[in-house]
PDB file of N, CA, C and O in Angstrom:
ATOM      1  N   MET A   1     107.107  99.819  73.080  1.00  0.00           N
ATOM      2  CA  MET A   1     106.881  99.174  74.343  1.00  0.00           C
ATOM      3  C   MET A   1     108.243  98.991  75.015  1.00  0.00           C
ATOM      4  O   MET A   1     109.183  98.465  74.420  1.00  0.00           O
ATOM      5  N   LEU A   2     108.320  99.433  76.252  1.00  0.00           N
ATOM      6  CA  LEU A   2     109.536  99.265  77.043  1.00  0.00           C
ATOM      7  C   LEU A   2     109.252  98.237  78.126  1.00  0.00           C
ATOM      8  O   LEU A   2     108.247  98.331  78.831  1.00  0.00           O
ATOM      9  N   ILE A   3     110.137  97.258  78.257  1.00  0.00           N
ATOM     10  CA  ILE A   3     109.946  96.181  79.238  1.00  0.00           C
ATOM     11  C   ILE A   3     111.138  96.175  80.185  1.00  0.00           C
ATOM     12  O   ILE A   3     112.291  96.224  79.756  1.00  0.00           O
ATOM     13  N   ASP A   4     110.840  96.115  81.483  1.00  0.00           N
ATOM     14  CA  ASP A   4     111.873  96.057  82.514  1.00  0.00           C
ATOM     15  C   ASP A   4     111.633  94.798  83.340  1.00  0.00           C
ATOM     16  O   ASP A   4     110.586  94.655  83.973  1.00  0.00           O
ATOM     17  N   LEU A   5     112.596  93.894  83.331  1.00  0.00           N
ATOM     18  CA  LEU A   5     112.486  92.646  84.092  1.00  0.00           C
ATOM     19  C   LEU A   5     113.261  92.796  85.389  1.00  0.00           C
ATOM     20  O   LEU A   5     114.466  93.048  85.369  1.00  0.00           O
ATOM     21  N   LYS A   6     112.578  92.643  86.515  1.00  0.00           N
ATOM     22  CA  LYS A   6     113.189  92.756  87.842  1.00  0.00           C
ATOM     23  C   LYS A   6     113.265  91.369  88.477  1.00  0.00           C
ATOM     24  O   LYS A   6     112.301  90.604  88.430  1.00  0.00           O
ATOM     25  N   THR A   7     114.406  91.053  89.066  1.00  0.00           N
ATOM     26  CA  THR A   7     114.572  89.739  89.692  1.00  0.00           C
ATOM     27  C   THR A   7     114.079  89.721  91.130  1.00  0.00           C
ATOM     28  O   THR A   7     114.053  88.666  91.763  1.00  0.00           O
ATOM     29  N   LYS A   8     113.692  90.867  91.646  1.00  0.00           N
ATOM     30  CA  LYS A   8     113.180  90.960  93.017  1.00  0.00           C
ATOM     31  C   LYS A   8     111.811  91.617  93.008  1.00  0.00           C
ATOM     32  O   LYS A   8     111.253  91.882  91.943  1.00  0.00           O
ATOM     33  N   LYS A   9     111.274  91.878  94.179  1.00  0.00           N
ATOM     34  CA  LYS A   9     109.989  92.538  94.339  1.00  0.00           C
ATOM     35  C   LYS A   9     110.067  93.955  93.776  1.00  0.00           C
ATOM     36  O   LYS A   9     111.064  94.650  93.973  1.00  0.00           O
ATOM     37  N   VAL A  10     109.019  94.382  93.077  1.00  0.00           N
ATOM     38  CA  VAL A  10     109.001  95.725  92.497  1.00  0.00           C
ATOM     39  C   VAL A  10     108.934  96.775  93.610  1.00  0.00           C
ATOM     40  O   VAL A  10     108.237  96.595  94.609  1.00  0.00           O
ATOM     41  N   LYS A  11     109.669  97.867  93.421  1.00  0.00           N
ATOM     42  CA  LYS A  11     109.699  98.975  94.376  1.00  0.00           C
ATOM     43  C   LYS A  11     109.157 100.222  93.693  1.00  0.00           C
ATOM     44  O   LYS A  11     109.087 100.283  92.466  1.00  0.00           O
ATOM     45  N   HIS A  12     108.778 101.209  94.482  1.00  0.00           N
ATOM     46  CA  HIS A  12     108.250 102.442  93.890  1.00  0.00           C
ATOM     47  C   HIS A  12     109.296 103.132  93.024  1.00  0.00           C
ATOM     48  O   HIS A  12     108.946 103.832  92.074  1.00  0.00           O
ATOM     49  N   GLN A  13     110.572 102.943  93.337  1.00  0.00           N
ATOM     50  CA  GLN A  13     111.639 103.527  92.519  1.00  0.00           C
ATOM     51  C   GLN A  13     111.639 102.922  91.104  1.00  0.00           C
ATOM     52  O   GLN A  13     111.957 103.609  90.133  1.00  0.00           O
ATOM     53  N   ASP A  14     111.285 101.653  90.999  1.00  0.00           N
ATOM     54  CA  ASP A  14     111.234 100.993  89.693  1.00  0.00           C
ATOM     55  C   ASP A  14     110.156 101.624  88.807  1.00  0.00           C
ATOM     56  O   ASP A  14     110.342 101.789  87.602  1.00  0.00           O
ATOM     57  N   ILE A  15     109.044 101.965  89.418  1.00  0.00           N
ATOM     58  CA  ILE A  15     107.949 102.592  88.680  1.00  0.00           C
ATOM     59  C   ILE A  15     108.346 103.998  88.249  1.00  0.00           C
ATOM     60  O   ILE A  15     108.067 104.404  87.121  1.00  0.00           O
ATOM     61  N   GLY A  16     108.991 104.737  89.135  1.00  0.00           N
ATOM     62  CA  GLY A  16     109.495 106.070  88.784  1.00  0.00           C
ATOM     63  C   GLY A  16     110.522 106.005  87.668  1.00  0.00           C
ATOM     64  O   GLY A  16     110.535 106.853  86.776  1.00  0.00           O
ATOM     65  N   GLN A  17     111.378 105.002  87.718  1.00  0.00           N
ATOM     66  CA  GLN A  17     112.391 104.824  86.687  1.00  0.00           C
ATOM     67  C   GLN A  17     111.732 104.541  85.329  1.00  0.00           C
ATOM     68  O   GLN A  17     112.154 105.089  84.310  1.00  0.00           O
ATOM     69  N   MET A  18     110.713 103.697  85.312  1.00  0.00           N
ATOM     70  CA  MET A  18     110.007 103.408  84.072  1.00  0.00           C
ATOM     71  C   MET A  18     109.337 104.667  83.544  1.00  0.00           C
ATOM     72  O   MET A  18     109.332 104.899  82.335  1.00  0.00           O
ATOM     73  N   ASN A  19     108.773 105.481  84.425  1.00  0.00           N
ATOM     74  CA  ASN A  19     108.147 106.730  84.005  1.00  0.00           C
ATOM     75  C   ASN A  19     109.175 107.646  83.336  1.00  0.00           C
ATOM     76  O   ASN A  19     108.878 108.282  82.324  1.00  0.00           O
ATOM     77  N   LEU A  20     110.383 107.711  83.903  1.00  0.00           N
ATOM     78  CA  LEU A  20     111.462 108.493  83.315  1.00  0.00           C
ATOM     79  C   LEU A  20     111.801 107.972  81.920  1.00  0.00           C
ATOM     80  O   LEU A  20     111.939 108.759  80.984  1.00  0.00           O
ATOM     81  N   TYR A  21     111.935 106.652  81.775  1.00  0.00           N
ATOM     82  CA  TYR A  21     112.242 106.045  80.482  1.00  0.00           C
ATOM     83  C   TYR A  21     111.158 106.377  79.452  1.00  0.00           C
ATOM     84  O   TYR A  21     111.464 106.713  78.308  1.00  0.00           O
ATOM     85  N   LEU A  22     109.900 106.282  79.863  1.00  0.00           N
ATOM     86  CA  LEU A  22     108.798 106.563  78.949  1.00  0.00           C
ATOM     87  C   LEU A  22     108.800 108.022  78.501  1.00  0.00           C
ATOM     88  O   LEU A  22     108.581 108.317  77.326  1.00  0.00           O
ATOM     89  N   ASN A  23     109.050 108.934  79.446  1.00  0.00           N
ATOM     90  CA  ASN A  23     109.103 110.353  79.084  1.00  0.00           C
ATOM     91  C   ASN A  23     110.235 110.617  78.102  1.00  0.00           C
ATOM     92  O   ASN A  23     110.054 111.351  77.130  1.00  0.00           O
ATOM     93  N   TYR A  24     111.397 110.028  78.346  1.00  0.00           N
ATOM     94  CA  TYR A  24     112.531 110.190  77.436  1.00  0.00           C
ATOM     95  C   TYR A  24     112.179 109.636  76.056  1.00  0.00           C
ATOM     96  O   TYR A  24     112.384 110.301  75.041  1.00  0.00           O
ATOM     97  N   PHE A  25     111.644 108.404  76.028  1.00  0.00           N
ATOM     98  CA  PHE A  25     111.354 107.755  74.758  1.00  0.00           C
ATOM     99  C   PHE A  25     110.316 108.546  73.970  1.00  0.00           C
ATOM    100  O   PHE A  25     110.436 108.705  72.755  1.00  0.00           O
ATOM    101  N   LYS A  26     109.292 109.044  74.672  1.00  0.00           N
ATOM    102  CA  LYS A  26     108.231 109.812  74.023  1.00  0.00           C
ATOM    103  C   LYS A  26     108.793 111.090  73.391  1.00  0.00           C
ATOM    104  O   LYS A  26     108.410 111.464  72.282  1.00  0.00           O
ATOM    105  N   GLU A  27     109.690 111.742  74.097  1.00  0.00           N
ATOM    106  CA  GLU A  27     110.256 113.024  73.659  1.00  0.00           C
ATOM    107  C   GLU A  27     111.378 112.874  72.631  1.00  0.00           C
ATOM    108  O   GLU A  27     111.456 113.654  71.682  1.00  0.00           O
ATOM    109  N   GLU A  28     112.239 111.883  72.812  1.00  0.00           N
ATOM    110  CA  GLU A  28     113.461 111.788  71.999  1.00  0.00           C
ATOM    111  C   GLU A  28     113.438 110.716  70.907  1.00  0.00           C
ATOM    112  O   GLU A  28     114.131 110.857  69.899  1.00  0.00           O
ATOM    113  N   GLU A  29     112.658 109.652  71.085  1.00  0.00           N
ATOM    114  CA  GLU A  29     112.718 108.526  70.153  1.00  0.00           C
ATOM    115  C   GLU A  29     111.485 108.395  69.254  1.00  0.00           C
ATOM    116  O   GLU A  29     111.598 107.985  68.099  1.00  0.00           O
ATOM    117  N   ASN A  30     110.317 108.741  69.782  1.00  0.00           N
ATOM    118  CA  ASN A  30     109.102 108.640  68.974  1.00  0.00           C
ATOM    119  C   ASN A  30     109.164 109.607  67.798  1.00  0.00           C
ATOM    120  O   ASN A  30     109.701 110.711  67.902  1.00  0.00           O
ATOM    121  N   THR A  31     108.603 109.166  66.684  1.00  0.00           N
ATOM    122  CA  THR A  31     108.499 110.035  65.521  1.00  0.00           C
ATOM    123  C   THR A  31     107.027 110.346  65.288  1.00  0.00           C
ATOM    124  O   THR A  31     106.148 109.711  65.871  1.00  0.00           O
ATOM    125  N   GLU A  32     106.771 111.314  64.441  1.00  0.00           N
ATOM    126  CA  GLU A  32     105.395 111.728  64.175  1.00  0.00           C
ATOM    127  C   GLU A  32     104.566 110.531  63.719  1.00  0.00           C
ATOM    128  O   GLU A  32     104.983 109.768  62.847  1.00  0.00           O
ATOM    129  N   GLY A  33     103.404 110.380  64.313  1.00  0.00           N
ATOM    130  CA  GLY A  33     102.522 109.271  63.978  1.00  0.00           C
ATOM    131  C   GLY A  33     102.681 108.051  64.863  1.00  0.00           C
ATOM    132  O   GLY A  33     101.844 107.149  64.824  1.00  0.00           O
ATOM    133  N   ASP A  34     103.749 108.002  65.670  1.00  0.00           N
ATOM    134  CA  ASP A  34     103.930 106.880  66.599  1.00  0.00           C
ATOM    135  C   ASP A  34     102.933 106.977  67.744  1.00  0.00           C
ATOM    136  O   ASP A  34     102.559 108.072  68.164  1.00  0.00           O
ATOM    137  N   ASN A  35     102.509 105.831  68.240  1.00  0.00           N
ATOM    138  CA  ASN A  35     101.705 105.803  69.465  1.00  0.00           C
ATOM    139  C   ASN A  35     102.613 106.097  70.645  1.00  0.00           C
ATOM    140  O   ASN A  35     103.829 105.922  70.571  1.00  0.00           O
ATOM    141  N   GLU A  36     102.001 106.550  71.744  1.00  0.00           N
ATOM    142  CA  GLU A  36     102.795 106.776  72.952  1.00  0.00           C
ATOM    143  C   GLU A  36     103.319 105.435  73.457  1.00  0.00           C
ATOM    144  O   GLU A  36     102.631 104.420  73.355  1.00  0.00           O
ATOM    145  N   PRO A  37     104.540 105.432  74.005  1.00  0.00           N
ATOM    146  CA  PRO A  37     105.104 104.167  74.486  1.00  0.00           C
ATOM    147  C   PRO A  37     104.367 103.652  75.722  1.00  0.00           C
ATOM    148  O   PRO A  37     103.764 104.416  76.475  1.00  0.00           O
ATOM    149  N   ILE A  38     104.434 102.356  75.902  1.00  0.00           N
ATOM    150  CA  ILE A  38     103.838 101.675  77.056  1.00  0.00           C
ATOM    151  C   ILE A  38     104.970 101.014  77.824  1.00  0.00           C
ATOM    152  O   ILE A  38     105.873 100.435  77.219  1.00  0.00           O
ATOM    153  N   GLY A  39     104.934 101.094  79.146  1.00  0.00           N
ATOM    154  CA  GLY A  39     105.943 100.467  79.983  1.00  0.00           C
ATOM    155  C   GLY A  39     105.387  99.261  80.705  1.00  0.00           C
ATOM    156  O   GLY A  39     104.298  99.314  81.277  1.00  0.00           O
ATOM    157  N   ILE A  40     106.138  98.175  80.677  1.00  0.00           N
ATOM    158  CA  ILE A  40     105.746  96.960  81.390  1.00  0.00           C
ATOM    159  C   ILE A  40     106.887  96.573  82.322  1.00  0.00           C
ATOM    160  O   ILE A  40     108.030  96.411  81.895  1.00  0.00           O
ATOM    161  N   ILE A  41     106.557  96.430  83.600  1.00  0.00           N
ATOM    162  CA  ILE A  41     107.528  95.988  84.592  1.00  0.00           C
ATOM    163  C   ILE A  41     107.110  94.585  85.023  1.00  0.00           C
ATOM    164  O   ILE A  41     106.005  94.382  85.524  1.00  0.00           O
ATOM    165  N   ILE A  42     107.998  93.632  84.825  1.00  0.00           N
ATOM    166  CA  ILE A  42     107.732  92.246  85.236  1.00  0.00           C
ATOM    167  C   ILE A  42     108.700  91.941  86.371  1.00  0.00           C
ATOM    168  O   ILE A  42     109.916  92.015  86.198  1.00  0.00           O
ATOM    169  N   ALA A  43     108.158  91.600  87.522  1.00  0.00           N
ATOM    170  CA  ALA A  43     108.981  91.418  88.719  1.00  0.00           C
ATOM    171  C   ALA A  43     108.695  90.080  89.383  1.00  0.00           C
ATOM    172  O   ALA A  43     107.683  89.433  89.114  1.00  0.00           O
ATOM    173  N   ALA A  44     109.614  89.682  90.259  1.00  0.00           N
ATOM    174  CA  ALA A  44     109.451  88.428  90.992  1.00  0.00           C
ATOM    175  C   ALA A  44     108.230  88.482  91.907  1.00  0.00           C
ATOM    176  O   ALA A  44     107.623  87.450  92.195  1.00  0.00           O
ATOM    177  N   ASP A  45     107.871  89.672  92.360  1.00  0.00           N
ATOM    178  CA  ASP A  45     106.713  89.845  93.231  1.00  0.00           C
ATOM    179  C   ASP A  45     106.300  91.305  93.192  1.00  0.00           C
ATOM    180  O   ASP A  45     107.089  92.174  92.820  1.00  0.00           O
ATOM    181  N   LYS A  46     105.071  91.567  93.572  1.00  0.00           N
ATOM    182  CA  LYS A  46     104.593  92.949  93.630  1.00  0.00           C
ATOM    183  C   LYS A  46     103.621  93.095  94.789  1.00  0.00           C
ATOM    184  O   LYS A  46     102.936  92.145  95.167  1.00  0.00           O
ATOM    185  N   HIS A  47     103.573  94.275  95.334  1.00  0.00           N
ATOM    186  CA  HIS A  47     102.653  94.601  96.413  1.00  0.00           C
ATOM    187  C   HIS A  47     101.577  95.495  95.804  1.00  0.00           C
ATOM    188  O   HIS A  47     101.861  96.620  95.393  1.00  0.00           O
ATOM    189  N   GLU A  48     100.336  94.993  95.745  1.00  0.00           N
ATOM    190  CA  GLU A  48      99.245  95.697  95.070  1.00  0.00           C
ATOM    191  C   GLU A  48      99.072  97.132  95.573  1.00  0.00           C
ATOM    192  O   GLU A  48      98.864  98.045  94.774  1.00  0.00           O
ATOM    193  N   PHE A  49      99.155  97.333  96.869  1.00  0.00           N
ATOM    194  CA  PHE A  49      98.977  98.655  97.475  1.00  0.00           C
ATOM    195  C   PHE A  49     100.050  99.618  96.967  1.00  0.00           C
ATOM    196  O   PHE A  49      99.741 100.742  96.572  1.00  0.00           O
ATOM    197  N   LEU A  50     101.303  99.180  96.976  1.00  0.00           N
ATOM    198  CA  LEU A  50     102.408 100.011  96.510  1.00  0.00           C
ATOM    199  C   LEU A  50     102.234 100.365  95.037  1.00  0.00           C
ATOM    200  O   LEU A  50     102.389 101.526  94.657  1.00  0.00           O
ATOM    201  N   VAL A  51     101.917  99.388  94.214  1.00  0.00           N
ATOM    202  CA  VAL A  51     101.756  99.627  92.782  1.00  0.00           C
ATOM    203  C   VAL A  51     100.614 100.611  92.529  1.00  0.00           C
ATOM    204  O   VAL A  51     100.751 101.529  91.720  1.00  0.00           O
ATOM    205  N   LYS A  52      99.502 100.421  93.213  1.00  0.00           N
ATOM    206  CA  LYS A  52      98.342 101.291  93.025  1.00  0.00           C
ATOM    207  C   LYS A  52      98.702 102.752  93.262  1.00  0.00           C
ATOM    208  O   LYS A  52      98.355 103.616  92.456  1.00  0.00           O
ATOM    209  N   TYR A  53      99.389 103.031  94.350  1.00  0.00           N
ATOM    210  CA  TYR A  53      99.685 104.422  94.691  1.00  0.00           C
ATOM    211  C   TYR A  53     100.923 104.961  93.972  1.00  0.00           C
ATOM    212  O   TYR A  53     101.030 106.169  93.766  1.00  0.00           O
ATOM    213  N   ALA A  54     101.838 104.107  93.595  1.00  0.00           N
ATOM    214  CA  ALA A  54     103.012 104.566  92.854  1.00  0.00           C
ATOM    215  C   ALA A  54     102.646 104.935  91.415  1.00  0.00           C
ATOM    216  O   ALA A  54     103.242 105.843  90.836  1.00  0.00           O
ATOM    217  N   ILE A  55     101.674 104.239  90.842  1.00  0.00           N
ATOM    218  CA  ILE A  55     101.245 104.520  89.467  1.00  0.00           C
ATOM    219  C   ILE A  55     100.215 105.643  89.420  1.00  0.00           C
ATOM    220  O   ILE A  55     100.097 106.334  88.408  1.00  0.00           O
ATOM    221  N   GLY A  56      99.473 105.830  90.502  1.00  0.00           N
ATOM    222  CA  GLY A  56      98.423 106.839  90.533  1.00  0.00           C
ATOM    223  C   GLY A  56      98.923 108.226  90.145  1.00  0.00           C
ATOM    224  O   GLY A  56      99.951 108.681  90.647  1.00  0.00           O
ATOM    225  N   GLY A  57      98.205 108.890  89.260  1.00  0.00           N
ATOM    226  CA  GLY A  57      98.554 110.243  88.849  1.00  0.00           C
ATOM    227  C   GLY A  57      99.587 110.309  87.731  1.00  0.00           C
ATOM    228  O   GLY A  57      99.884 111.398  87.238  1.00  0.00           O
ATOM    229  N   ILE A  58     100.135 109.181  87.322  1.00  0.00           N
ATOM    230  CA  ILE A  58     101.097 109.163  86.216  1.00  0.00           C
ATOM    231  C   ILE A  58     100.305 109.044  84.922  1.00  0.00           C
ATOM    232  O   ILE A  58      99.462 108.157  84.783  1.00  0.00           O
ATOM    233  N   SER A  59     100.575 109.937  83.979  1.00  0.00           N
ATOM    234  CA  SER A  59      99.823 109.901  82.725  1.00  0.00           C
ATOM    235  C   SER A  59     100.336 108.838  81.760  1.00  0.00           C
ATOM    236  O   SER A  59      99.611 108.436  80.850  1.00  0.00           O
ATOM    237  N   ASN A  60     101.568 108.378  81.942  1.00  0.00           N
ATOM    238  CA  ASN A  60     102.099 107.315  81.091  1.00  0.00           C
ATOM    239  C   ASN A  60     101.424 105.994  81.423  1.00  0.00           C
ATOM    240  O   ASN A  60     100.970 105.783  82.547  1.00  0.00           O
ATOM    241  N   LYS A  61     101.362 105.102  80.429  1.00  0.00           N
ATOM    242  CA  LYS A  61     100.776 103.779  80.633  1.00  0.00           C
ATOM    243  C   LYS A  61     101.863 102.841  81.144  1.00  0.00           C
ATOM    244  O   LYS A  61     102.775 102.461  80.410  1.00  0.00           O
ATOM    245  N   ILE A  62     101.745 102.474  82.428  1.00  0.00           N
ATOM    246  CA  ILE A  62     102.699 101.563  83.061  1.00  0.00           C
ATOM    247  C   ILE A  62     101.922 100.404  83.665  1.00  0.00           C
ATOM    248  O   ILE A  62     100.939 100.603  84.380  1.00  0.00           O
ATOM    249  N   PHE A  63     102.370  99.202  83.372  1.00  0.00           N
ATOM    250  CA  PHE A  63     101.743  98.000  83.906  1.00  0.00           C
ATOM    251  C   PHE A  63     102.783  97.200  84.683  1.00  0.00           C
ATOM    252  O   PHE A  63     103.932  97.074  84.259  1.00  0.00           O
ATOM    253  N   VAL A  64     102.363  96.664  85.823  1.00  0.00           N
ATOM    254  CA  VAL A  64     103.268  95.876  86.658  1.00  0.00           C
ATOM    255  C   VAL A  64     102.657  94.490  86.828  1.00  0.00           C
ATOM    256  O   VAL A  64     101.474  94.352  87.142  1.00  0.00           O
ATOM    257  N   SER A  65     103.476  93.472  86.618  1.00  0.00           N
ATOM    258  CA  SER A  65     102.988  92.104  86.733  1.00  0.00           C
ATOM    259  C   SER A  65     104.030  91.230  87.423  1.00  0.00           C
ATOM    260  O   SER A  65     105.229  91.504  87.372  1.00  0.00           O
ATOM    261  N   LYS A  66     103.553  90.195  88.054  1.00  0.00           N
ATOM    262  CA  LYS A  66     104.424  89.219  88.706  1.00  0.00           C
ATOM    263  C   LYS A  66     104.651  88.065  87.734  1.00  0.00           C
ATOM    264  O   LYS A  66     103.705  87.564  87.125  1.00  0.00           O
ATOM    265  N   TYR A  67     105.889  87.651  87.595  1.00  0.00           N
ATOM    266  CA  TYR A  67     106.163  86.514  86.720  1.00  0.00           C
ATOM    267  C   TYR A  67     106.200  85.223  87.515  1.00  0.00           C
ATOM    268  O   TYR A  67     106.375  85.223  88.733  1.00  0.00           O
ATOM    269  N   GLN A  68     106.029  84.118  86.790  1.00  0.00           N
ATOM    270  CA  GLN A  68     106.104  82.797  87.392  1.00  0.00           C
ATOM    271  C   GLN A  68     107.413  82.144  86.985  1.00  0.00           C
ATOM    272  O   GLN A  68     107.836  82.266  85.835  1.00  0.00           O
ATOM    273  N   LEU A  69     108.048  81.465  87.900  1.00  0.00           N
ATOM    274  CA  LEU A  69     109.285  80.774  87.577  1.00  0.00           C
ATOM    275  C   LEU A  69     109.037  79.524  86.742  1.00  0.00           C
ATOM    276  O   LEU A  69     109.896  79.108  85.964  1.00  0.00           O
ATOM    277  N   TYR A  70     107.858  78.927  86.906  1.00  0.00           N
ATOM    278  CA  TYR A  70     107.540  77.701  86.187  1.00  0.00           C
ATOM    279  C   TYR A  70     106.164  77.837  85.559  1.00  0.00           C
ATOM    280  O   TYR A  70     105.250  78.403  86.158  1.00  0.00           O
ATOM    281  N   LEU A  71     106.025  77.319  84.355  1.00  0.00           N
ATOM    282  CA  LEU A  71     104.725  77.326  83.693  1.00  0.00           C
ATOM    283  C   LEU A  71     103.798  76.314  84.353  1.00  0.00           C
ATOM    284  O   LEU A  71     104.250  75.292  84.870  1.00  0.00           O
ATOM    285  N   PRO A  72     102.502  76.604  84.331  1.00  0.00           N
ATOM    286  CA  PRO A  72     101.549  75.604  84.818  1.00  0.00           C
ATOM    287  C   PRO A  72     101.591  74.378  83.910  1.00  0.00           C
ATOM    288  O   PRO A  72     102.168  74.423  82.823  1.00  0.00           O
ATOM    289  N   ASP A  73     100.979  73.287  84.356  1.00  0.00           N
ATOM    290  CA  ASP A  73     101.028  72.091  83.520  1.00  0.00           C
ATOM    291  C   ASP A  73     100.255  72.300  82.212  1.00  0.00           C
ATOM    292  O   ASP A  73      99.455  73.227  82.084  1.00  0.00           O
ATOM    293  N   ARG A  74     100.508  71.437  81.275  1.00  0.00           N
ATOM    294  CA  ARG A  74      99.975  71.568  79.910  1.00  0.00           C
ATOM    295  C   ARG A  74      98.451  71.687  79.891  1.00  0.00           C
ATOM    296  O   ARG A  74      97.914  72.505  79.144  1.00  0.00           O
ATOM    297  N   LYS A  75      97.752  70.902  80.684  1.00  0.00           N
ATOM    298  CA  LYS A  75      96.285  70.907  80.717  1.00  0.00           C
ATOM    299  C   LYS A  75      95.763  72.277  81.142  1.00  0.00           C
ATOM    300  O   LYS A  75      94.808  72.777  80.548  1.00  0.00           O
ATOM    301  N   VAL A  76      96.362  72.885  82.146  1.00  0.00           N
ATOM    302  CA  VAL A  76      95.936  74.210  82.617  1.00  0.00           C
ATOM    303  C   VAL A  76      96.126  75.240  81.506  1.00  0.00           C
ATOM    304  O   VAL A  76      95.252  76.078  81.280  1.00  0.00           O
ATOM    305  N   LEU A  77      97.267  75.180  80.810  1.00  0.00           N
ATOM    306  CA  LEU A  77      97.522  76.103  79.710  1.00  0.00           C
ATOM    307  C   LEU A  77      96.526  75.912  78.572  1.00  0.00           C
ATOM    308  O   LEU A  77      95.999  76.887  78.035  1.00  0.00           O
ATOM    309  N   GLU A  78      96.269  74.672  78.207  1.00  0.00           N
ATOM    310  CA  GLU A  78      95.309  74.395  77.138  1.00  0.00           C
ATOM    311  C   GLU A  78      93.919  74.913  77.495  1.00  0.00           C
ATOM    312  O   GLU A  78      93.241  75.500  76.651  1.00  0.00           O
ATOM    313  N   ASP A  79      93.490  74.700  78.735  1.00  0.00           N
ATOM    314  CA  ASP A  79      92.176  75.170  79.180  1.00  0.00           C
ATOM    315  C   ASP A  79      92.099  76.698  79.127  1.00  0.00           C
ATOM    316  O   ASP A  79      91.077  77.257  78.730  1.00  0.00           O
ATOM    317  N   LYS A  80      93.171  77.365  79.526  1.00  0.00           N
ATOM    318  CA  LYS A  80      93.183  78.837  79.529  1.00  0.00           C
ATOM    319  C   LYS A  80      93.128  79.379  78.101  1.00  0.00           C
ATOM    320  O   LYS A  80      92.388  80.324  77.830  1.00  0.00           O
ATOM    321  N   VAL A  81      93.895  78.796  77.193  1.00  0.00           N
ATOM    322  CA  VAL A  81      93.871  79.226  75.793  1.00  0.00           C
ATOM    323  C   VAL A  81      92.481  79.009  75.203  1.00  0.00           C
ATOM    324  O   VAL A  81      91.964  79.874  74.496  1.00  0.00           O
ATOM    325  N   LYS A  82      91.877  77.866  75.487  1.00  0.00           N
ATOM    326  CA  LYS A  82      90.527  77.576  74.997  1.00  0.00           C
ATOM    327  C   LYS A  82      89.532  78.597  75.545  1.00  0.00           C
ATOM    328  O   LYS A  82      88.667  79.070  74.808  1.00  0.00           O
ATOM    329  N   GLU A  83      89.644  78.937  76.812  1.00  0.00           N
ATOM    330  CA  GLU A  83      88.766  79.914  77.447  1.00  0.00           C
ATOM    331  C   GLU A  83      88.889  81.273  76.741  1.00  0.00           C
ATOM    332  O   GLU A  83      87.883  81.929  76.474  1.00  0.00           O
ATOM    333  N   ILE A  84      90.101  81.682  76.447  1.00  0.00           N
ATOM    334  CA  ILE A  84      90.332  82.975  75.777  1.00  0.00           C
ATOM    335  C   ILE A  84      89.752  82.953  74.376  1.00  0.00           C
ATOM    336  O   ILE A  84      89.082  83.902  73.967  1.00  0.00           O
ATOM    337  N   LEU A  85      90.001  81.879  73.633  1.00  0.00           N
ATOM    338  CA  LEU A  85      89.503  81.781  72.269  1.00  0.00           C
ATOM    339  C   LEU A  85      87.963  81.749  72.234  1.00  0.00           C
ATOM    340  O   LEU A  85      87.350  82.339  71.344  1.00  0.00           O
ATOM    341  N   ASP A  86      87.356  81.072  73.184  1.00  0.00           N
ATOM    342  CA  ASP A  86      85.900  80.987  73.240  1.00  0.00           C
ATOM    343  C   ASP A  86      85.266  82.329  73.582  1.00  0.00           C
ATOM    344  O   ASP A  86      84.133  82.595  73.181  1.00  0.00           O
ATOM    345  N   SER A  87      85.974  83.168  74.311  1.00  0.00           N
ATOM    346  CA  SER A  87      85.407  84.463  74.712  1.00  0.00           C
ATOM    347  C   SER A  87      85.457  85.485  73.587  1.00  0.00           C
ATOM    348  O   SER A  87      84.789  86.516  73.660  1.00  0.00           O
ATOM    349  N   GLU A  88      86.240  85.213  72.545  1.00  0.00           N
ATOM    350  CA  GLU A  88      86.345  86.155  71.420  1.00  0.00           C
ATOM    351  C   GLU A  88      85.347  85.867  70.390  1.00  0.00           C
ATOM    352  O   GLU A  88      85.291  86.559  69.374  1.00  0.00           O
TER     353      GLU A  88
END
C-alpha cells in the first residue's frame, strides 16, 4: 500500500503521480505471490468531479479521501464504531 499525504486540494497530477508510483512498485518491488499495490491519496480537500475523471480508465487501485484536521467528539466516534461493529 502506497500512501501520499497532500496538504492542499488534490489535483489530477497527484493522481497521475500515484499511478506512476504504483506501476513502478508493481514492476520493480513486488515479488511473486504479492498482491498488486493499492494507492491512497489523502488530501486537505478533493473535487469529486476531478477525482472521478482522473481515476477513470486507470487499472491500478487508487483511492482519494479528504482528511479532517480535528477528530469528531468522543460520542460521535463511539456511535460510529458501534454502528460498524453491529453491521458485521
